[in-house]
C-alpha positions as CSV (number, residue, x, y, z in Angstrom):
1,M,17.9,16.8,39.3
2,S,16.9,19.2,36.5
3,V,14.6,18.1,33.7
4,Q,16.3,18.3,30.3
5,F,13.4,17.0,28.2
6,S,9.6,17.4,28.4
7,G,7.4,15.8,25.8
8,W,7.8,12.5,24.0
9,E,9.5,10.7,21.1
10,V,8.3,7.6,19.3
11,V,10.6,5.1,17.6
12,D,8.5,3.8,14.7
13,D,9.1,0.6,12.8
14,G,8.0,2.3,9.6
15,A,4.7,0.5,9.1
16,S,2.7,3.7,9.8
17,F,4.5,5.7,7.2
18,P,3.6,5.5,3.5
19,G,5.9,3.7,1.1
20,V,7.8,1.3,3.4
21,E,10.0,-1.2,1.5
22,L,9.5,-4.7,3.0
23,G,11.5,-7.7,2.1
24,V,9.6,-10.4,0.3
25,S,9.9,-12.9,3.1
26,Q,8.7,-10.4,5.8
27,K,5.1,-10.6,6.8
28,P,3.2,-7.3,6.2
29,Q,2.3,-5.9,9.6
30,N,-1.3,-5.2,10.3
31,Q,-2.4,-1.7,9.3
32,G,1.0,-1.0,7.5
33,V,1.4,0.8,4.2
34,Y,3.8,-0.7,1.8
35,N,5.2,-0.3,-1.7
36,M,4.3,-3.3,-3.9
37,Y,3.9,-4.1,-7.7
38,H,1.1,-5.0,-10.0
39,G,1.4,-6.3,-13.5
40,T,-1.1,-5.5,-16.2
41,S,-1.5,-4.8,-20.0
42,V,-0.9,-1.4,-21.5
43,A,-4.6,-0.8,-22.2
44,S,-5.6,-1.9,-18.7
45,A,-2.9,0.4,-17.3
46,R,-4.5,3.4,-18.8
47,L,-7.9,2.4,-17.4
48,I,-6.5,1.8,-13.9
49,I,-4.8,5.1,-13.8
50,A,-8.0,6.9,-14.9
51,N,-10.5,4.9,-12.8
52,G,-8.7,3.1,-10.1
53,F,-8.4,-0.7,-9.6
54,K,-11.3,-3.1,-9.7
55,Q,-11.6,-6.5,-8.1
56,S,-10.7,-9.5,-10.1
57,S,-13.6,-11.9,-10.6
58,G,-11.6,-14.7,-8.9
59,G,-8.2,-16.3,-8.6
60,M,-6.1,-18.4,-6.3
61,L,-7.1,-16.3,-3.3
62,G,-10.5,-15.3,-4.5
63,K,-11.7,-11.8,-5.4
64,G,-9.4,-8.8,-5.0
65,V,-6.4,-6.9,-6.4
66,Y,-3.4,-9.1,-6.8
67,V,0.0,-7.5,-6.0
68,S,3.5,-8.6,-4.9
69,R,6.5,-7.1,-3.3
70,D,8.6,-9.1,-5.8
71,K,8.8,-7.1,-9.1
72,K,9.7,-10.3,-10.9
73,K,6.4,-11.8,-9.9
74,A,4.4,-8.8,-11.2
75,A,6.4,-8.7,-14.4
76,N,5.0,-12.1,-15.4
77,Y,1.4,-10.7,-15.7
78,P,-0.9,-10.8,-17.6
79,S,0.4,-14.4,-17.8
80,M,-0.8,-15.2,-21.3
81,S,0.1,-11.9,-22.9
82,N,3.1,-10.8,-25.0
83,P,5.9,-9.3,-22.8
84,S,5.8,-6.3,-25.1
85,D,2.2,-5.6,-23.8
86,R,3.1,-5.7,-20.1
87,V,3.3,-2.9,-17.6
88,V,4.4,-3.1,-14.0
89,F,2.9,-0.5,-11.6
90,K,4.5,0.5,-8.4
91,V,1.6,0.7,-6.0
92,R,1.1,1.8,-2.4
93,V,-1.0,-0.6,-0.4
94,R,-2.8,-0.2,2.9
95,V,-2.9,-3.8,3.9
96,G,-5.2,-3.6,6.9
97,R,-5.6,-7.0,8.7
98,V,-3.4,-9.7,7.0
99,K,-4.0,-13.4,6.8
100,R,-1.1,-15.8,6.0
101,I,-2.0,-18.4,3.4
102,D,0.9,-20.9,3.2
103,K,-0.5,-24.2,2.1
104,D,-2.7,-25.7,-0.6
105,N,-6.4,-26.0,0.3
106,H,-5.9,-23.7,3.3
107,P,-9.3,-23.4,5.1
108,M,-9.4,-19.6,4.5
109,Q,-7.8,-19.6,1.1
110,K,-10.8,-17.9,-0.5
111,T,-12.8,-16.9,2.6
112,W,-10.2,-14.7,4.5
113,H,-12.2,-11.6,3.8
114,A,-15.4,-13.1,5.2
115,N,-13.4,-13.8,8.3
116,G,-12.4,-10.2,8.9
117,Y,-9.2,-9.8,6.9
118,N,-8.3,-7.2,4.4
119,T,-5.3,-8.8,2.7
120,A,-4.2,-12.4,2.1
121,W,-0.4,-13.0,2.0
122,V,1.3,-16.0,0.4
123,P,5.0,-16.0,1.6
124,P,7.7,-17.0,-0.9
125,N,8.8,-20.6,-1.2
126,C,6.0,-21.9,1.0
127,G,5.5,-25.0,-1.1
128,M,2.1,-24.2,-2.5
129,K,1.5,-26.0,-5.8
130,A,-0.8,-23.2,-6.8
131,V,2.3,-20.9,-6.8
132,P,4.9,-22.9,-8.9
133,S,7.2,-19.8,-9.1
134,G,7.6,-19.7,-5.3
135,L,7.4,-15.9,-5.4
136,E,5.5,-13.8,-2.8
137,E,1.9,-12.8,-3.6
138,D,-0.8,-10.7,-1.9
139,C,-4.5,-10.2,-2.6
140,V,-6.1,-7.0,-1.3
141,F,-9.9,-7.3,-1.2
142,D,-10.8,-3.6,-1.4
143,P,-9.4,-1.9,-4.5
144,K,-9.4,1.5,-2.7
145,R,-6.5,0.2,-0.5
146,V,-4.3,0.1,-3.6
147,E,-3.0,3.3,-5.2
148,V,-0.8,3.6,-8.3
149,V,2.3,5.8,-7.5
150,G,4.6,5.0,-10.4
151,I,5.7,2.9,-13.4
152,A,8.3,0.2,-12.4
153,K,8.5,-1.3,-15.9
154,A,7.0,-0.5,-19.4
155,P,7.5,-2.0,-22.9
156,N,9.4,1.1,-24.1
157,A,10.2,4.7,-23.1
158,T,7.3,6.2,-25.0
159,I,4.7,4.2,-23.1
160,Q,6.5,4.8,-19.8
161,T,6.4,8.6,-20.3
162,E,2.8,8.5,-21.4
163,L,1.7,6.5,-18.3
164,Q,3.8,8.7,-15.9
165,Q,2.2,11.8,-17.4
166,L,-1.3,10.3,-16.8
167,I,-0.4,9.5,-13.2
168,A,0.9,13.0,-12.7
169,K,-2.3,14.5,-14.3
170,R,-4.6,12.4,-12.2
171,S,-2.8,13.3,-8.9
172,K,-3.5,16.9,-9.6
173,T,-7.3,16.4,-10.2
174,P,-9.3,17.7,-7.2
175,G,-11.1,15.0,-5.2
176,R,-9.0,12.2,-6.6
177,G,-6.6,10.1,-4.6
178,D,-7.8,6.5,-4.2
179,G,-9.2,6.9,-0.7
180,D,-6.7,9.5,0.6
181,A,-8.0,12.9,1.3
182,L,-6.0,15.8,-0.2
183,D,-5.7,17.5,3.2
184,V,-2.5,17.3,5.2
185,C,-2.5,17.7,8.9
186,S,-0.9,21.0,9.8
187,L,0.8,19.5,12.9
188,C,2.1,16.1,11.9
189,K,2.4,16.8,8.2
190,R,0.8,13.5,7.2
191,K,-2.1,12.9,4.9
192,T,-5.5,12.4,6.5
193,Q,-7.1,9.1,5.6
194,Q,-10.5,8.9,4.0
195,G,-11.2,12.5,4.9
196,S,-11.0,12.0,8.6
197,A,-9.2,14.9,10.4
198,H,-6.5,13.9,12.9
199,V,-7.3,14.3,16.6
200,K,-5.7,17.4,18.1
201,Q,-5.3,18.4,21.7
202,R,-3.2,20.6,24.0
203,C,-0.1,19.3,25.7
204,W,-0.7,18.9,29.4
205,S,2.7,20.5,30.2
206,C,3.2,23.5,27.8
207,G,-0.3,24.0,26.4
208,Q,0.9,23.7,22.8
209,N,-1.5,22.2,20.2
210,I,-0.4,18.7,19.2
211,C,-1.6,15.9,16.9
212,I,-1.8,12.4,18.5
213,L,0.0,11.0,15.4
214,M,3.1,13.2,15.9
215,S,6.2,11.1,16.5
216,K,7.9,13.7,18.7
217,H,6.9,16.7,20.8
218,V,9.3,18.9,22.8
219,C,7.8,21.5,25.1
220,P,9.4,24.8,24.0
221,A,9.8,26.2,27.6
222,K,11.5,23.0,28.8
223,S,13.7,21.9,25.9
């Protein structure tokens, strides 16, 4: 029997690629990277774009950056502000280890990070009195895990354009990127994380250089 294929191919669930859209009722997979939303004021939006996110001093889930996969949830914040002063960021979140918090007075409601988790997740309609809207919510402990990638909603077109231009300008600034290195692996074409180069080695069959994060490799001589 002749060999028609030499190499490998990986079928990925999407969690390892940036910008995966996950339904609000789906639990974030550990180590996944997801698109979410964050609501803030116009003035704070400018500061976040310039300097990155900062931890909140507290909240239902303790310290962290509060985000949601439900844009309606993010659009209600800041809760006491005028709707004309609200901006909704589209953000990219590296969730790390995720802890589900689905009831009031959960034993890890505010101590999940101390127990080794990076993100706390409140699923929609879980019955928590602390979440009367019933909308999905997440709290990410490390602000560097949250990166602004766009404007999902702004009070008007002028502010939306201004903020989008600030995001574009910031992304072009050398050395800036909310924890992502500017380098891209020459083999798998993905960004390196936190300045760490991807591991490369030679294919045992054809000798070609490969990256261990490549989803597919076909040996040229045997394809």
